[in-house]
C-alpha positions in Angstrom: 10.1 -44.4 -2.2 13.4 -42.4 -2.1 12.5 -40.6 -5.4 8.9 -39.6 -4.3 10.3 -38.2 -1.0 12.8 -36.3 -3.2 10.1 -34.9 -5.5 7.9 -33.9 -2.7 10.8 -31.9 -1.0 11.6 -30.5 -4.3 8.0 -29.3 -4.5 7.9 -27.8 -1.1 10.9 -25.8 -1.7 9.5 -24.4 -4.8 6.2 -23.4 -3.3 7.9 -22.1 0.1 10.6 -20.1 -1.6 8.5 -17.4 -3.0 6.9 -17.1 0.4 10.0 -16.5 2.2 11.0 -14.1 -0.4 7.7 -12.2 0.1 8.1 -12.4 3.9 11.4 -10.6 3.7 9.7 -7.5 1.8 6.8 -7.6 4.3 7.0 -4.9 6.8 4.9 -6.1 9.8 5.5 -3.2 12.1 4.2 -0.7 9.6 1.2 -2.9 8.8 0.2 -3.5 12.3 0.5 0.2 13.6 -2.5 1.9 14.7 -1.1 5.4 14.1 -0.5 7.2 11.0 2.9 8.8 12.0 4.2 5.6 13.4 3.2 3.8 10.1 5.0 6.3 8.3 8.1 6.0 10.7 8.2 2.3 10.3 8.3 2.6 6.5 11.4 4.8 7.0 9.8 8.0 5.6 11.0 11.1 7.3 10.1 14.1 5.1 7.6 14.2 2.2 7.0 16.9 -0.3 3.6 17.7 -1.6 3.2 17.2 -5.1 0.3 17.3 -7.7 2.4 14.8 -9.6 0.7 12.2 -7.4 -2.7 11.8 -8.9 -5.6 10.3 -6.7 -8.9 9.7 -8.1 -11.5 8.6 -5.4 -15.1 9.4 -4.9 -15.7 12.5 -2.7 -18.4 10.5 -0.9 -18.6 6.7 -0.5 -21.9 5.2 -0.1 -20.1 2.2 1.9 -16.6 2.4 3.4 -16.1 -1.3 2.9 -15.6 -0.8 -0.7 -14.0 2.5 -1.8 -12.2 2.4 -5.2 -8.9 4.2 -5.6 -6.9 5.0 -8.6 -3.4 6.4 -8.2 -0.9 7.4 -10.8 2.6 8.9 -10.2 3.8 11.2 -12.9 7.2 11.5 -11.0 10.3 10.0 -12.9 11.6 6.8 -11.5 8.9 6.0 -9.0 10.0 3.2 -7.0 7.0 2.5 -4.7 3.4 3.8 -3.7 2.1 3.5 -0.4 -1.7 4.1 0.5 -2.8 5.3 4.1 -6.0 6.2 5.6 -5.7 7.8 8.8 -8.8 7.2 10.9 -8.4 3.4 9.8 -7.8 0.7 12.7 -4.4 0.2 11.0 -3.6 3.1 8.6 -1.3 1.6 6.3 -3.4 -0.3 3.6 -1.1 -1.4 0.9 2.6 -0.7 -0.6 3.1 -1.3 -4.4 6.8 -1.7 -5.7 7.7 -0.8 -9.2 10.8 -1.9 -11.3 12.1 -2.1 -14.7 10.2 0.8 -16.1 6.8 -0.4 -15.0 4.1 2.2 -15.1 3.4 3.7 -11.4 -0.3 3.1 -11.9 -2.5 1.5 -9.2 -6.3 0.8 -9.1 -7.8 -1.0 -6.1 -10.5 -1.1 -3.6 -9.9 -0.2 0.1 -11.9 -0.2 3.4 -12.2 3.0 5.2 -13.6 3.1 8.8 -14.8 6.7 8.7 -14.5 10.0 6.7 -10.8 10.5 6.3 -8.1 11.6 3.9 -6.4 8.9 1.7 -2.9 9.6 1.9 -0.5 8.4 -0.8 3.3 8.5 -0.5 5.5 8.0 -3.5 9.1 7.1 -3.3 11.5 8.1 -6.2 15.1 7.8 -5.6 15.9 9.3 -2.0 12.8 11.5 -2.0 9.2 11.0 -0.9 6.2 12.9 -2.4 2.7 13.0 -1.1 -0.8 14.1 -2.0 -4.0 13.3 -0.2 -7.9 13.3 -1.0 -10.5 13.5 1.5 -13.3 11.0 1.2 -16.8 11.3 3.1 -17.7 8.0 4.4 -21.7 7.4 4.6 -21.6 4.0 6.2 -18.9 2.4 8.2 -16.5 -0.2 6.4 -14.2 -1.5 9.0 -16.6 -3.0 11.5 
C-alpha cells in the first residue's frame, strides 16, 4: 500500500509541476484587463517602435469575428516574444508567445474579434519593443 501511495504522489508531482511552471509565466492582470493601454502596461511595455519587420497577414474583412485567422512573422533579430492584442475586444490581450534557442518567430492562429478593430502586434527583442497593426472589418460579431 505504501508503494502505491508513493507512486501516486510521484505521478501527481510530475503532472502538477508543469502547471505550476506555467502559472509563474501567466500574467493574469494583463489577460484580464479590459483596456488596451492597461494591458500593455501590465505587460511592462512602455515604448514601442513602429516596424514593418513585424508582418501581419489577416483578412481585410472577416465574415465571422468568431474565427479570424492571423499569421505573424517577426523579421527582427533576436525576437523573444510576440503579443497579439485587439483593442475593441472585451479583453484586448489575446495571446503571448515566447521564443528561445533560435526558434523561428512565426505564429499562425485563429482569434475572436468582437467588432471591427486593429489587430496590434507587439514584438520584444532585447530591451526594445516593436509594433505593427492591421485593421480588420468584422461583419458578424464574434465575442458575444
